[in-house]
C-alpha positions, 0 to 999 in steps of 0.5 A: 792342287794336282789333279790325278786321273783315276780311271780305276786301273793299276797302281795310282797310289805310287804316283800320289805318293811321289807327288805328295813326297814332293810337297804337293797335294793331290785330288783324284778325279774320275768323273767328266765334270772333275776332269773338266775343272782340272788345272794341272793334270797327271794321267798314270796310264797302266796296263793294256792299251785297249782296256784303258781306251775302253774305260775312258770311252765308257766313263765319258772321260775321253772327250774332256781329256782331249779338251784338256790336252788341247787347252795347253794346260799342264799335263803329265802322262805316264806309260800307256798314257803316252801311247794314248796320245797317238792315233792307235796301237797294235795292242788294240787295233780297233781302239782309236787313240786320242789322236794328238800326234800322228803315228801308231804304237808298235810292239817290240820285235826281234830277239830281245825279251819282251816286255822291255822291263828294267832301267834304261837310259834316255838321250835328249832330242831337244832342250827342255825345262823338264830336263833341269838337273839331268846330266844324261847319265840317268837311268829310268824304269821302263815296263812295256811291250809296245812303243812309239817308234823314233823313226817318223816321230815329230817335234814333240819327241823329248827323249829317245831310248834304245831297245833293239830299236830306238823309240820315243821315251818322253815327249814335251810340248809346251806345258805337256809332258808324257813319259814311257818310263815310270817316274814314280818308280825311277828313284831320285831321277824320276822324282826330279822329273816330276818336280820339274813338271810340278814347278814348270811355271817357275822354270826359267830356261830350257836345259840340254843334259851335258852328257847325252849317250849315243845309245842307251843300254838296259841295266841288269837288275839287282832285286832284294827279296823279303820273305814276310810272315808272322812271328810267334807274337803275330807281328809281321817280320822278314825271315829267311831259312835254308830250304824254306825252314824259317825257324831258329831255336824254336822261333821264327827267325826275325831279320827285321821289319818289312817296311823299314828293311825295304826302305833301307834296300831302296837307299842302298840302290836295290832296283826292285823290291819283292815281297813274298807273303808266307804268312798264316793270314791268307784266310783274312778278309781281303780288305784286312790282309796285313800285307796290304798295309805293308805295301801301302807303307812301303810305297810311301818311302820306296820309289822303285818297283814293288812285287808281291807274291803269295796268295794271288789266287781265288780264295774264300775267307773265314767269313765265307766271302769269295774273292777272285785272283783278279780282285786280289791282284787289283787290291794289291795294285791299289795298295802300291804293288806294280807286279804280282807273282804267282807260284803254286797256282801257276803249276796247277794252271799249266797242268790243266792246260797240258791236259786240255790242250788249250787255254781256258781264258779264265786262269789268274794269269790270263785274267790279270794280264788281260786287264793289267798287261803282261808286264804285271804278271810274274811267274815264280817257279820253284824247281829241283833237279831230278837226275836220269841216265836216259832222257827217254825215261822221264815221267811224261812226254812233255818233260824236257831234259838237259845234258848237265855238266854237273853229273848226278850221284850215280854219274847221271849225265842228264837231268830235268827240273821238277816243279814243286808247290807248297813251298817246295814240299810237293813235287809235280810231274811237270818241268820248269821249262814247260811251265815257263813256256806255257805261262808265257803263252798264257800272258805272263811277262816275267819268270822268277826262278827259285832253284830249291837245290841252291836255296841257302847254300851260298854255292852260286846260281844254277846257271844251267837252269837259267840258260835252259829257261832263258832259251825256252822263253822270250820274256825276261828271266830273274835268277834266284837262290844260291848267291853267296858272293859278288862273283856269283852275280858276275858269273850269272850276268857274264855267262847267261842272258839272265835279266835280273838277279834276286837275293835275300839272305846275303843282303839281310845278314849284310854279308854282301851289300848291294853296292858291292854287287853293283861295283863288281858288275860295273865294268862288265855289264850295264848297271844302275848306279846311285 
């Protein structure tokens, strides 16, 4: 029986699913008494370091956890749980860590986007039975803004990873292991590591992977997007349309069942799966949201990150029950989501910020980021081009124009990217660059760009939009809309600094397999191969 420390935050369900997938049973522990009796303990740390340490202290879990760690009993810590083993963190300077190892956790600095999100490699510092079956070419999934520097790390360091600087990506000390990456979201390689831990008492020898890279590289991500809504019979289906029109011959276009299609994309090598909830069920009681069941079932089969968008906002259901955006996000995280995507509400939040000149501290972006960390919040922006002859003639002073190589219908040499809401049906007097920058300031960790002008066209990504937004923010940017062939992905990653590419229709219609995209990219940019 594996004990899993459930301190009340984040996506513990995915860790449970991964362990059960490997044939073990899991017991959730949340009290000091249950923690004290745990023999083999898994601690999935999620979100903000300060919030984690505060909850451990207030629930009386801190001292029993330290006793377990010092007892030498088997322990597996994930993400922030690795950071908690050290003396403290810049993320919450006033919160003391568990102090098992000397050193402090630092924030990434430099020109690379922060958070560090995506699939990166590992290089072993020492042999370990935890690395059985690894050959050194594996990529694991990271999502974090803070790290344990490699410089000054002690003998506990098992692997290092590079992201501007070298940092400790895993530690191993006796029967204790902790990883900065998420093994439960790292596909087969992550499952292999978990299995090595679960069977550690039967591992006979320490293994050093035969091909340790001199330096690791972050892979460009390929994300499969599934627009999910109810069809005419009330069943949830994956659909897709040109410029958000998802009906065909009077019926909702049905491209497959969401859980089965997500599992298929996982097998094909998708680096992430994104669900966009465009159902008519948003007035349902929160506990009865159909998308919750989709997430719960998908998380049992898919061991890469899952993002959910649509309906992440304050709402009152048909029974008159109010749920805050934070409560909605929490419920999705508990169902198996790793990130939530905020769309139209983000535009409204930015407009309020521009009007008041300050952050309220109460927006959904700020609240979710404060509890679950910046990396948990994706901002989905749906912009369209508005051409102008004179940049000074835009509707508001804060709107940013770019000079374009694609002139407008009247020869205009400038354009701005107007943000839209309500599925592209309504334009707002605010531009994509401003929305992205303000949302970063409020705590968002990633930007998803859905260019309406390119949606369903197969004409390629709007590279000018991607470059402009990527230049405006210091967080990762996902490009979406317009992909029609593998060359479009090659152009995106070789001519812009985009961190990921998202596509839907070409994957659903099997026009371009995910494997073909990665094969086309293989000799040009780092990618994760199966």
